N, C-alpha and C positions, 0 to 999 in steps of 0.2 A: 074500304071506299065504296062497296057495294051494299046497298040497302037489302035487307031481306025481303023476299017475295018478288024481286025484280025479275024482270025478261033479260037474259044475259046471252050474247054470242061470244064464245072465245074462239078467236081466229089464230090458227096455228095451235090447236090445243094439245098437240103431242100425244102423250100416253093418257091425257086426262086427268091428271093429279088435280090440276086447279080446278077444273070443271066439277070433279067428284066433290072436292071440298065445298065449292059454291052450291051445289045441289043438296048434298047432305047435311052440311052444317049451317048453311045461310038460308036454306029453303028457296033458292032461286029457281026460276024456270029456265034452265040453261040448255044451250045448244052448242055444237062445236062444229068446226071446218079443220080439217087437217089434210095436209098434202101427202103424207106418207102412209101407205097401205097398212104398215105395222102400228102406227099410232092409231088409225081409224080401227083396226081390228082389237087393239088394247082397250079402246074405249067402249066399243060395241059389246065386247065380252064381259064387261062389268055392267052393262045396261045403260050407258051414257048415249043420249041422242046426237051422234056425231056423223056427218057426211064426209066424204072425200071430196076436196076441193082445194083450189089453188088461189090464194089471197091475191095474187097478181091479176087474176083474170075473173074470179068468180064473186067478187064482192059487188060488182054492177047488178046482179041479178036480185039483190035483196031490195026491198022497198024502203023509202025513206022513213026514219023514224020507227023502225020495225022493233027496236030494242031499247030498254032503258039504258043499258051498259053494253059496249062492245069493247072486249078485252083483246089487247094484243101484246102478249108477254114474251119478252126476249126474241122477238121476230122481226122488228121494224128494219134491223140491219140486214136482214136476209131477204128483204123483198127486192124486186127489180127497180120500182118507181116509188121510193118512200112519200113523196109528195102526192102522188095519184092515190097511193094507199091511205095515207091520212085523211085526204079529202072524202074518200068513200067511207072510211069509218065515222067520220063526223057526220055524214050524210044518213048513215045507216042508224047510229045510237044517238039517244038524247045526250048521253055522257060517253066519253072514251077514256079507257085506261090504257096508257103505254108504258111497259117497263122495257129497259134496254141496258146492255152493258155499255159503260162509259169508256170510251178509247182515250180519253184525256187524263185517266186516272194515274196518278204520280208513280206508282209501282210499275205500270206498264210503260210509262214514258222513260223511267229510269232503267228498266230492263232493256228497252230498245237502245237507250244511248250507251250502256255499259257493254251489251253484248253485240251490238249492230244487227241483232235479228229481230224479227217480228216477235213480239212477246206473247206469251200464254200464260193464262192464270186459271184458278178454279172456275172462274166464270167464263173464261174464254180458253177451253181447253185444247183447241185445235191447232194444227200447225198451218202455216200460211197457205199451203198448198190443198189442204182438205177442209179448210174452213167454209161454212155455209155463209159466213159474214162477207156480204159484197159491198156494203155501204158503212165504212167506219165513220162514227160520228162521235162527238163529245156531248156533254150536258148542253153546254152553251150552244152547239150547233142546233140541237133539237128546239131550245127555246128560240131561237131565231127563226127556224123553219116555222113553228108555230106562229109566231108573230107575222111573218110574211103571209102565211096562209089565213091569217085573222082568227085563228084558235085561240080561246081563252083558257089558260092555265087556271083552273080553280085551286089546284094543290099540286105542289111539287115536293118530292122527297128524294134524297140521295141515300144510299146504303153504303156504309163504310165497310172495310175488310173483315169487321167482326160481326157484321150482320145488324148493326144498329141504324134504325132509320133516324134521318135528321132532316128538318125542314130546309128548302131552298131558301136561301137569303137573297136580299137585294143584289148582292155582288155574287156572280156565279164561280168566282175563282176559287173559293174553298170547295164548293160541290164538285167543280171539275177536277181539282186535284186529289180530293179525299173521297170522292164517290166511285165506288166501284161498280154501282149500278144506280140507276134512277127509275123513279115511278111518277107519272104524272096523271092527273086528272083533268080532262079537257071536255070543253063544250063549244059549239058554235057561236 
């Protein structure tokens, strides 16, 4: 979804794996912001331009449309105020890419139903008490948030349990039930 040579900000870039890929294989002018000192150190140690910062507070410091793309990968569910974060991402970037786990995924629903416990999976490996996830949402929830915010979804994919990407259709029921994760390309 990201064009070669673009200016990219990876928010919550972790150890820099995605940023490294984008910089070295897509030729982007990439920057990162990461909360954990371990993540920042991992990025800086391989030469990635990453600063320590908090997506909950530091996005306000970036100028409008400073980047072609802003990426928030597997982080939306862990921010304090998803609507505020989404608003800031759309302000900072010409396009925004959000990927997230889908808490409406059928296997998670079934696991909760059968065991009576908060589910975990390959994508959501944490127990309820040590999870960074504070805002559990489904693909449908995120689509509605985008509609309420006025964000335009240019492209939406869901990733099934085998890692295969599939286009979101008109009905979100299939995506919500079969999508372990989702990826959205947004613009204002």
